[in-house]
N, C-alpha and C positions, 0 to 999 in steps of 0.2 A: 477740103474734105469731100470725097465722093460719098454719095448716099444711095440707098436702095433704089431710088427712082432715076438715078443717073445711068445713061447707057454704059458708062465706064465702070459701074459697080460690079466687081468680080464675084458673082454668086457662087462660084466654086471654091472661094477662099475658105469658107467654113461649111461643114455639113448642114444642109437644110433638113430639119427634123419636123415631123408631125408632133403635135402636143403629146400624143401617146408615146411616141419614141423618146421624147425628152423626159417624160415622167418615168419611163422604164429605166433610165440611167440612175435614178435616185433610189436608195435602199433604206430599209427600216432602220431607225435609230440615228439617221444623219441630221445635221443641223444646216438649215438653209437661211440665207439672207435674201429676202425678197424686196424688190423695189416697191415704192409707194409711200406717200405721206398724205393721209386721207386716201380716198380712192384715186386721187390724181397720180398718174404715172405708175399705178400698181400693176404688177404682173397679173395677167388675166387667164390666158389659155393653158399654161403649164400647170398652175395649181388646180385648175378644174379637172384636168386629166389626171393629176396626182390623186385627187379625191376619188375619182372613179377607180383608179388602181387600188387604193386603200380598201374600198368597198369589196372589190373582187378578192383581195387577199384575205380580208376578214371572212368572206363567205366560204373561202377554202380552208378556214381554220388557222390561218397564219397571222401573226402580229404584224401590224404596219402602222407606225407612227413616226412623225418627224418633228423636230424642234423648229419653230417658226419665229424668225426675228425680222422686223420691218422697221421703217423709219417711224411710223406711228400707226394709225388705223389704216385699213385698206378697203377694197371693194368686196362685194359679196362673193365674187368668183374666187377670191382668195380665202379670206377668213371664214366666210359663211360656208362655202363648199367643203373646206377641210374640216371645219368643226362638225358639220352634219355627218361627215363620213367618219367621225371619231378618229381623225388622222393626226391630231396635234398632241404631242406629248407635253411640251411646254411652250410658252409664248411670252414675249416681251417686245417693246416696252409699253404699248398702248393699244387699245382696241375700241371699237364702237359698234360691233356687229351683234345683233340679237342672238343668233345661234351660238356664237362663240361665248358671249356673256353667260348664256344659260349653261354651257359646258363648264365654264370656269366656276360659276357659283354652285354647280352640282358636284364639284370636286373631280371632274373627269379630265380637265386640262389644268396643269399647273401654270399659274401666271404670277409674274412678279413685276410690280410697278416700278417705273424708273423715270427720273428726269430726262427729257429727251436730249439735252445737251451732253449728257454723260455717255450716251450709247456708243458712239463711234470710238471713243478712247477705250472703253471697256472691251469692245471687240478687238481692237488692235493689240491691246495688252494681254489678251488671252483670258480675261475674267469670265467669259462665257464659253470657253472651250474652243476647239477647232471648228471652223466653218468649212463644211464639205462643199457647199454649192452657193453660188450667187445666181439668182434668177432675176434679171433686170430688163425692164422695158426700155427700148431705145427707138429713136427715129432715124438713126444712121450708125453704121459701124464700118470701119475701113479694114483692109487686110492687115495693117500693122497694129490693130488693136485700139484705135481711137473710137470712143463710144460717145455719141450724142444722145443725151437723155431726152425724155419727153416732158411731161408737165410737172414733174417733181424731181428734186434731188435727194432730200432725206439723208439716209445713210448709205446710199448706193455706191458712192466712190470707195468707201471703206469696205463694204461687202465685196466689191469687185476686186479690190487689191488683196484682201485677206483670204478669200475663199480659194480652195484648191482648184475647183473647176467652175466654169461659168456657162450659163445658158442665156442667150440674148433673145428676148421677145421683140421682134421687129414689127412695130405697129404702124401700118400704113395710114391709119386714120390721122395720125399726128404728122404735121408738115415737117419735112426735113429743114425747112426754113427756120425752125426753132433754134438751129445752130446759132450761137451768139447770145442767147438769152440766159445761158448758165455761166456761173462764175465758180469754177471748181477749185477749192482750196482746202487741203488737209494740213492742219498744223503738225509740227513735230511733237512728239510726246516728251514729257519730262524725263531727264533734266535739260533737254535740248530745245525746248519750246521757245519761240520768239514772240514778241508782241504781235497781235493781229493788226495789220496796218489799215484799219478802217476808221476814218475820221468823219465821214459823212455816209448816209445810207447808200448813196450812189457810187461810192468808191469801188472800183473793180480791182481785185487783188489776185485772181487766179486765172484759170484757163477755161475755154469754152467746152472742152471735152474731158472725159476720163480716159487716161491712157493706161492700158494693161498689157501684159505679155499675151500676144495672140495665141500662143500655144495652150493657154488655159481655156480658151473658148471651145467647148465641146460641140456646139452647134447653134444654129439660128432657127427659131420658130417664128413663122410669119403670122400676122393677124391684121385685122382691120376693124378695131372696136373702139368706141368712145369710152372715156372714163365713166365709171359707175357712180357719178356724183349725184346724190339725191338733191332734189330741190328743197328750198327752205319754205316754211309756212309763211303765208302773208303776214305782215305786221298787224298786230291788233292793238287795242287800246292800252293794254298793259305794257307790251314791248315798246310801243311808241312813247309812252310816258317815261319809261326807263331811259330810252335814248335821249329824250329831251332833258331829263334831269342831269344826265352825264354832260350833255352839251352845254347846258346853262351853268353847271358847276365849273367846267373848264373855261368858259367865257369869262366868268367872274374871277378865276385865277389869273387870267391875262390882265383884266382891269386892275386887280389888286397888285400886280407886279410880281406875283409869285411864279408865274410862267412868262417867259419872254414874249414880247409882242409878235415876234416872227413865229411863235409856237415852237413845239418840240416834236420829234418823231413819235409816232403812235404805234403801239402793238394792240391787236385785238384778237381775241379768241374767235372760234368759228361757231356759227349757229344763228338761230333766229334773233336772239337778243343782240349779238354782235352786229348783225346786219342792220338792226334798228338803230344801234348806237352810231354806226358809221353814217347811216342815212341822216340822222339828226345833226351830226357834226357837219355834214355837207350842206344842210339846209340852214344852219345858223349863221347869220351874216357877221357875227362877232368872232367866228373862228376863221382865221386866215387860211389860205392855201397851205397844205402841209404835206409831209412825207410820212411813209410808213416803213418801219423796220420790224417785221413781224414774221410769224411762221407761215400763215396761210393768206393767200390773196384770193378773196372770194368775189362773188358777183357784184356786191356793192362797191368794192374797190375799183373794179373795171368801170362801173358807171361813173364813179367820182373822178377817175382819171380822164374819162371821155368828156366829162363836164368841166375839167380844168380845176377841180377842187383839190385833188391829190396830184402833185407834180411828179412824184416818184414813189415807187413801192418795191421793196425787196422782201422776199420770203423764201421758203423752201418748197412751196407747192403752189400751183395755180389751180385752186379747187373751185371750178366754176361749172355750171350746167352745160349741157351740149349746145344749147342755143347761144349762150354767152361765149362758149369756146369757139364756135363757128364764126361769130362776129369778131372775136379776137384774131383768128386766122385771116379773116377778110381784111383786117386793118393792121396787119403785122408790123409794117414799117412805122406806123404811128406809135405803136406800143414799144417798139424796140428800144428807144432811149429812155423809156419810162418804167420798165419792169426788169428785174434781175432775180434769178433763182440761184440760191446758194445751198451748201450742205447745212443740215440742221445744227451741227455743232458750231457753225458760224452765226446763223440767225439767232440762235439761243445762247450765245456765249456771254457769260456774266460780265467779262471784262468789257466787251463792246457795248452791252446794254447799259452798263453804268457810265461808260465814257460818253455815249451819245445822249444820255438823259432821256430815256424812253418813258413815255406815259403809257401805262399798261392797263388794259381793260379785259378782265376775265370773268367767268361765270361761276357762281357758287351753287351747290345743292342746298346748303344751309349755312347760316352764320350764327354764332352765339353772341351773348350779351357783351362780350369783351373783345370781339373782333376776330376770333379764331374762325377759320373757314374749312368746311368739308366740301371738297369738289369731286370726290370719287366714289363714295359709298352711300347706299340707301339704308337707313336705319342702322348704320354702323357696321353692317356685315356683308351686304350684297354689293359687289362691285358694279358700278355703272360703266365707266369707260377707263379712267386712269388719270393720273396727274398731268400727263402730257408735258407741255412746255410752260404751264402756268406758274410753276415754282421758279423756273429759270428766270422768267421775266419779273414776277412779283418781288422776289427777294432783292433784285438789283434795280428796281424802277426808280425813276425820279419822283413819280407819283403812282402809287398802285391802287387800282380801283377794282372792286368786285361788285358784280351786279347779280340780281335774281329777282323774280317776282316775290311779293311778300307772302304769298300762300300758294298752295298746289292742291291738286286733286279736288277741285271745286271748293276750296276753302277748308278741306278736312285736315290739311297739313299746314302748319306755320313753318316758314323757312327761317324764321328768327326763333331761336331756342335758348334755354338757359346755358346749355353746354353742347357743343357739336358732338355727334355720336362717333365721328371719326375726324381726326385733325390732319389736314394737308398743309395749311398755311397758318402759321401762328400769328397771334396779335401783334408780334414784333414786326411783321412784314406787311400787314394789311393797314392801309391808311384811310381809304374811303370805301364806304358801303352804300350802294344805291339800289333801291327798289322803286316800284311805281309810286310808292307813298312819299318818297323824298330821299334826302342825302344825309348821311351821318359822316361828318369829318372828324376822324379819330386822332388826328395829329395833335400831339401835345396834351392828350387827355389821359387821366388816370382811369383805372378800371371802373370806379363808380360813375365817373362822368361818361365814359364810353357806354355803359349799360343804359343810362337814361337817354342818351342821344339815339342809340340804335332802336330802343323801344319806341320813343316818341316820333322819330323821323322815318323809320324803315319798317316797323312791324305793321301787320294788317290790323285795322281797327277792331276786328273780332277777337284779337289776341292781346291787345295792349294792356287792358286791365289785369288779365291773368299774369302776364309777364311782370308787370309792376308789382303785383301781389307776391309773386315768387321772390323777386329781388328784395322787397322790403322785409321778408321773413328769412332771407338768407343769412347765414352766420357771418360774423365779422371777419376782420383780417384785410390784407391788402386787396385780395380778390374775393369778394363775398360769394360763397357757395354753400349749399346744403347737400351733401353727398347722398343722403337717403332719398331725396326727391328730384335730383337734378335731371334725371332721364324720365321723369313721369310723363311728359308730353309724348315721348317716343313710345313708352310702354302702353299708354292709353290708345295710341293709334294702332299698335299691333294687336291690342285686345278688342277694341271697339270700332276701329276703322275711322276714328275722328279724334283730333287732338283737343277739340273744344270741350268746355264743361268740366275742367279739372277742379277738384277741391284740394288745394294745397295743404290744408290743415290736417288731413287724415294721413 
């Protein structure tokens, strides 16, 4: 495959556009599939120019909004710029940008949450309507339409195939030597779908490039920009303790024989707690060298691969900071047999997750006394990010683990509550709950047993007596609840700014 840095690369094959020229091709009301899964591999210069165009159109009194679909969250140059320009009519399947979150919660942008494994099929089958454009970042493109992606795959192969027209962002920051790190495989849709032939995380089943009709490519926009991946906060006493609790629990599962001695592939969400969990697993001598079958490969994974603790990692994005990405490029041949990037409908595929026996670790906003988890909404109504892939993995896990600190906002919020204010993962899918206080193993427990375990092992000491008091006064039945008071902790916080000091008797 020739690349933009090769002398043989024919620059006249496709029109070379400025970002403004590319943005001018897009019209009000169109639907765009953008590359990106987290900020990794996200389109950068075209959406920024599109936001500027939207502002100019609005200033002239003309409407200008587009529908935005991506693999997951993206960088600020995409979600942030377009949200601040009031240029997004609707958005799916996931986001994590402050400006976009504010627009969604204010009702200015329609957003519908979606399991990430469902997205590509829904696009192919027309559930989301016609896709007018795909705007995809690449490190190489050939005259016959072979496209080498950069640091994520996400849903880009489906966007590229289904969209009427394509704009390629050719990002020279990313090495063309990334060719070979991608395993592009799109399953057939029902009723013609075949089993996905992955028996081990390292199995390669597809092609290194996405191949499309070159006539669809409207032009190439060149850039030289790193991914807008934010750094993670340093681990603190709380996140370190959560990580150690997870590692100690899994080490005990190996000792007890409930997890094979060679261990099982691991999935981990993204963020500060996930980094701490992976760090603790790497440091625990009773956890053997392991593999990852996950969505996101983040900084801690690169460190553990370098240290020999992770022997192979596959995901749909390489979500690492600029310094770590530079180190990755400097040692590309070391990582080549150890990392593989796939489409999100493969990394998050329920069939594969169940077959491989994935141990999953995801983060909760709040957990109730019976093991139901809210991972998307604050106080039941304000969207935080979205469900992402946590449901894909949790529902099909060998062991499903949810982590969170036991309190938030300086102790003013208990993350353990009588009933979650929004339910994303039901008690039927959640097996293990971990906070810095301890571990609640909910397997084989009825609702009464679950409640006592979660209060005693996971709740913050400031809230344990109060939660026990609620549960003792709760009405009978298989799952004891008192509907008149079940959200009193949430109501108190919204009225007083602090969940502590509740009188359950009134």
